[in-house]
ZAMARGU-4260 file (C-alpha; in steps of 0.2 Angstrom, whole numbers, plus 5000, padded with zeros to 4 digits):
<rodrens>
0) 5622/5520/5401 | 5639/5528/5407 | 5642/5541/5421 | 5635/5558/5417 | 5648/5572/5418
5) 5637/5587/5416 | 5620/5594/5419 | 5610/5591/5435 | 5615/5577/5447 | 5598/5569/5445
10) 5590/5567/5428 | 5573/5560/5426 | 5570/5551/5410 | 5555/5542/5403 | 5559/5525/5396
15) 5547/5511/5393 | 5534/5520/5402 | 5543/5522/5419 | 5554/5534/5426 | 5573/5531/5427
20) 5585/5538/5440 | 5603/5542/5434 | 5616/5550/5445 | 5630/5562/5439 | 5645/5559/5450
25) 5660/5570/5454 | 5677/5561/5453 | 5676/5542/5456 | 5658/5536/5457 | 5663/5524/5471
30) 5669/5538/5482 | 5657/5539/5497 | 5645/5526/5491 | 5640/5515/5506 | 5631/5499/5509
35) 5621/5497/5525 | 5620/5478/5527 | 5607/5477/5541 | 5594/5488/5533 | 5599/5484/5515
40) 5600/5503/5511 | 5613/5510/5499 | 5620/5528/5499 | 5625/5535/5482 | 5634/5552/5481
45) 5630/5564/5467 | 5636/5581/5461 | 5622/5591/5470 | 5611/5577/5478 | 5614/5561/5487
50) 5602/5547/5486 | 5597/5533/5499 | 5590/5518/5490 | 5582/5502/5496 | 5586/5485/5488
55) 5571/5487/5477 | 5579/5503/5469 | 5566/5515/5477 | 5572/5531/5484 | 5570/5532/5503
60) 5578/5549/5505 | 5587/5563/5496 | 5601/5574/5504 | 5611/5589/5499 | 5629/5585/5498
65) 5634/5591/5515 | 5620/5581/5523 | 5624/5565/5513 | 5642/5566/5519 | 5636/5568/5537
70) 5625/5552/5534 | 5640/5543/5527 | 5649/5546/5543 | 5635/5538/5554 | 5637/5551/5567
75) 5632/5548/5585 | 5623/5565/5585 | 5616/5567/5568 | 5611/5585/5562 | 5593/5590/5566
80) 5587/5588/5548 | 5594/5570/5548 | 5585/5566/5564 | 5569/5573/5556 | 5571/5562/5541
85) 5575/5547/5552 | 5560/5549/5563 | 5549/5548/5547 | 5557/5532/5541 | 5562/5517/5553
90) 5574/5510/5540 | 5584/5527/5539 | 5584/5528/5558 | 5592/5510/5559 | 5604/5514/5545
95) 5611/5529/5555 | 5616/5517/5569 | 5625/5505/5557 | 5643/5504/5552 | 5642/5505/5533
100) 5652/5495/5521 | 5659/5502/5505 | 5647/5500/5490 | 5658/5488/5480 | 5657/5470/5474
105) 5667/5463/5488 | 5655/5470/5502 | 5640/5465/5492 | 5646/5447/5491 | 5653/5444/5508
110) 5642/5457/5518 | 5646/5455/5536 | 5653/5438/5534 | 5650/5422/5524 | 5633/5414/5528
115) 5626/5401/5516 | 5634/5391/5502 | 5622/5382/5490 | 5630/5366/5482 | 5620/5360/5467
120) 5625/5342/5467 | 5616/5337/5450 | 5605/5343/5437 | 5595/5327/5437 | 5578/5327/5445
125) 5564/5315/5445 | 5552/5329/5443 | 5550/5342/5429 | 5543/5357/5438 | 5535/5370/5427
130) 5544/5384/5436 | 5561/5377/5439 | 5575/5390/5440 | 5589/5377/5437 | 5579/5369/5422
135) 5582/5352/5431 | 5574/5337/5422 | 5576/5318/5422 | 5587/5318/5407 | 5600/5330/5413
140) 5617/5322/5415 | 5628/5337/5423 | 5633/5334/5440 | 5648/5338/5452 | 5660/5324/5456
145) 5664/5319/5473 | 5681/5326/5473 | 5675/5343/5468 | 5661/5343/5481 | 5674/5338/5494
150) 5686/5352/5489 | 5672/5365/5489 | 5667/5360/5507 | 5685/5362/5513 | 5687/5379/5505
155) 5670/5385/5512 | 5675/5379/5529 | 5691/5389/5528 | 5682/5405/5522 | 5670/5404/5536
160) 5654/5399/5528 | 5641/5395/5542 | 5629/5385/5532 | 5629/5373/5518 | 5614/5367/5508
165) 5615/5352/5496 | 5602/5354/5482 | 5600/5350/5464 | 5591/5345/5453 | 5586/5332/5466
170) 5600/5330/5479 | 5594/5312/5484 | 5599/5306/5466 | 5617/5310/5470 | 5623/5294/5478
175) 5637/5301/5489 | 5625/5313/5498 | 5626/5305/5515 | 5645/5305/5514 | 5646/5323/5509
180) 5635/5327/5524 | 5646/5318/5535 | 5661/5327/5528 | 5652/5344/5531 | 5648/5339/5549
185) 5666/5335/5552 | 5672/5352/5545 | 5661/5360/5558 | 5647/5368/5548 | 5634/5374/5561
190) 5620/5370/5549 | 5619/5357/5535 | 5603/5356/5525 | 5596/5345/5511 | 5584/5353/5499
195) 5573/5339/5492 | 5556/5335/5484 | 5556/5320/5496 | 5550/5308/5483 | 5565/5296/5487
200) 5567/5300/5505 | 5563/5282/5511 | 5568/5275/5529 | 5585/5270/5524 | 5590/5287/5516
205) 5582/5297/5530 | 5592/5287/5543 | 5608/5290/5535 | 5606/5308/5534 | 5598/5310/5551
210) 5613/5302/5558 | 5623/5318/5552 | 5611/5330/5560 | 5605/5336/5543 | 5590/5348/5542
215) 5578/5346/5528 | 5569/5358/5516 | 5555/5354/5505 | 5543/5362/5492 | 5524/5360/5491
220) 5513/5368/5478 | 5495/5364/5483 | 5484/5356/5495 | 5475/5347/5480 | 5486/5332/5475
225) 5481/5335/5457 | 5487/5353/5456 | 5504/5349/5465 | 5507/5334/5453 | 5503/5345/5438
230) 5517/5357/5443 | 5530/5343/5446 | 5525/5332/5431 | 5526/5317/5442 | 5510/5308/5447
235) 5509/5303/5465 | 5523/5316/5470 | 5511/5325/5482 | 5508/5310/5493 | 5526/5305/5493
240) 5532/5323/5497 | 5520/5324/5512 | 5526/5307/5518 | 5544/5313/5518 | 5539/5328/5527
245) 5530/5318/5540 | 5545/5306/5541 | 5557/5320/5545 | 5546/5328/5558 | 5543/5311/5566
250) 5562/5308/5567 | 5565/5325/5576 | 5574/5333/5561 | 5572/5352/5558 | 5560/5354/5544
255) 5555/5370/5533 | 5544/5370/5518 | 5543/5383/5504 | 5525/5384/5497 | 5526/5391/5480
260) 5512/5397/5469 | 5520/5391/5452 | 5505/5394/5440 | 5492/5407/5437 | 5477/5404/5448
265) 5486/5393/5460 | 5487/5406/5474 | 5472/5399/5484 | 5479/5382/5483 | 5496/5387/5489
270) 5488/5396/5505 | 5478/5380/5508 | 5494/5370/5507 | 5502/5381/5520 | 5487/5377/5532
275) 5489/5358/5528 | 5507/5359/5533 | 5503/5368/5550 | 5490/5354/5553 | 5503/5340/5551
280) 5515/5348/5563 | 5526/5360/5553 | 5528/5376/5564 | 5520/5391/5555 | 5537/5400/5556
285) 5545/5386/5546 | 5532/5388/5531 | 5536/5401/5519 | 5523/5407/5505 | 5531/5414/5490
290) 5529/5416/5471 | 5541/5412/5457 | 5555/5421/5449 | 5560/5424/5431 | 5574/5412/5431
295) 5576/5396/5421 | 5558/5390/5417 | 5550/5401/5429 | 5541/5418/5427 | 5540/5433/5439
300) 5525/5429/5449 | 5525/5437/5466 | 5514/5430/5481 | 5513/5441/5496 | 5513/5432/5513
305) 5503/5443/5525 | 5511/5434/5539 | 5529/5438/5535 | 5536/5456/5534 | 5545/5461/5518
310) 5563/5456/5519 | 5575/5471/5519 | 5591/5468/5528 | 5607/5459/5522 | 5612/5453/5539
315) 5610/5435/5536 | 5627/5435/5528 | 5635/5433/5511 | 5629/5419/5500 | 5637/5410/5486
320) 5632/5395/5475 | 5641/5381/5466 | 5630/5376/5451 | 5629/5358/5445 | 5640/5363/5430
325) 5654/5369/5442 | 5650/5387/5440 | 5652/5399/5455 | 5638/5412/5456 | 5632/5424/5470
330) 5616/5415/5472 | 5607/5400/5465 | 5595/5412/5456 | 5608/5423/5450 | 5614/5411/5437
335) 5619/5424/5424 | 5632/5431/5436 | 5646/5418/5433 | 5661/5422/5445 | 5672/5407/5441
340) 5673/5389/5441 | 5677/5374/5453 | 5685/5357/5450 | 5693/5343/5460 | 5707/5355/5465
345) 5695/5368/5471 | 5692/5386/5465 | 5679/5393/5476 | 5691/5404/5485 | 5699/5411/5469
350) 5682/5414/5461 | 5675/5424/5476 | 5691/5434/5478 | 5693/5439/5460 | 5675/5444/5458
355) 5675/5454/5474 | 5691/5463/5469 | 5684/5469/5452 | 5677/5486/5450 | 5659/5489/5445
360) 5656/5490/5427 | 5653/5506/5418 | 5637/5515/5423 | 5633/5502/5436 | 5631/5514/5450
365) 5624/5528/5439 | 5609/5517/5435 | 5609/5507/5451 | 5591/5510/5454 | 5585/5503/5438
370) 5596/5488/5440 | 5589/5485/5457 | 5572/5485/5450 | 5576/5473/5437 | 5584/5462/5450
375) 5568/5462/5461 | 5559/5453/5447 | 5571/5438/5448 | 5578/5438/5466 | 5568/5438/5482
380) 5583/5442/5494 | 5588/5460/5496 | 5606/5455/5497 | 5606/5445/5482 | 5598/5459/5472
385) 5612/5471/5477 | 5625/5458/5473 | 5617/5455/5456 | 5616/5473/5452 | 5634/5477/5457
390) 5642/5462/5448 | 5635/5467/5431 | 5651/5470/5420 | 5663/5462/5433 | 5674/5450/5422
395) 5672/5432/5428 | 5689/5423/5428 | 5687/5404/5426 | 5698/5390/5434 | 5698/5376/5421
400) 5692/5359/5428 | 5706/5347/5431 | 5695/5333/5425 | 5689/5332/5407 | 5671/5336/5413
405) 5658/5333/5427 | 5649/5317/5425 | 5634/5312/5434 | 5640/5300/5448 | 5623/5292/5448
410) 5629/5283/5432 | 5644/5275/5443 | 5644/5262/5456 | 5649/5273/5470 | 5638/5272/5485
415) 5632/5284/5498
</rodrens>
């Protein structure tokens, strides 16, 4: 839907059984629009009413234009009515104390500085999880070559990314993983993490990665081995994943575990798995309960963790992902937002710069509430929801690969 130019500033229309919010802007729809990164709130100016949305697309406050303009200025002494609204909503109060960013793709991507880069080394996996967002499987052949990974790491270091996660598919199937971790350490990344199912994390592989100070992330789906193995499609995977977690803990590595309820009726098993992890020494704050997202083979299946507050801020920093086919996206789950492409000569900097320089597509801000609600069904992170919503309609420019194509290095003789 395009930007409405006449009529009331806020039109309520029934569509598919739910209300939809559409803004009518005066002049440029981007003028005055603000992003509050620490709270995840978004300020949208309308002709006769300004809206303050959260990252789920829900309206937190409505302002007359003069009050909206005052909010956008983040005054040290807010008008009395703004102070009243802020007292009722802690997020609004926090936002008033922030320095907002312009609500545009560049700010949504980078936020207050680049945080985490995901590098999907390969699409191959020794498991075939029913919910896999990357649609990884044993027969997949797509993978990044070593030169491309090296170029991406160098660019990411220059851009200021603070963290890099090597993932897949199964990262341990990529034979140069330890070498890539060593290069990342040499480039000065404060945090280097390997996300793995742990099935292949034997003593030799673990020692090579531990020597680079790598942190480990795992997934566990149930306390019952049969339930877990039914999710992964690999008999015996439950025992081997737990053994890998225990190996990493015993070696003093930093460990975190995502416990996912991947199928209907598995919620109790997921909660029991979290208790099992606490019992073997994974700190409770390093165990995250969650559902699955409607990406790849997954379905939207939320699971509330009563021990964790709902995420709302974007202060963790901007994210980006390099997928195993060389595509650059704002997040490993936002796979339909292709910003560009990398190859052995690089391309990460260009992809992020050109996507950030683009304007929001027609009607994106006008229908932002609806777009954020759609994003919440596939993305858990508030910042990723905002980026996904704003990047709809931004033209992706591709940097052609210098090589004829990315081949799985596991088919080569190259060692780790």
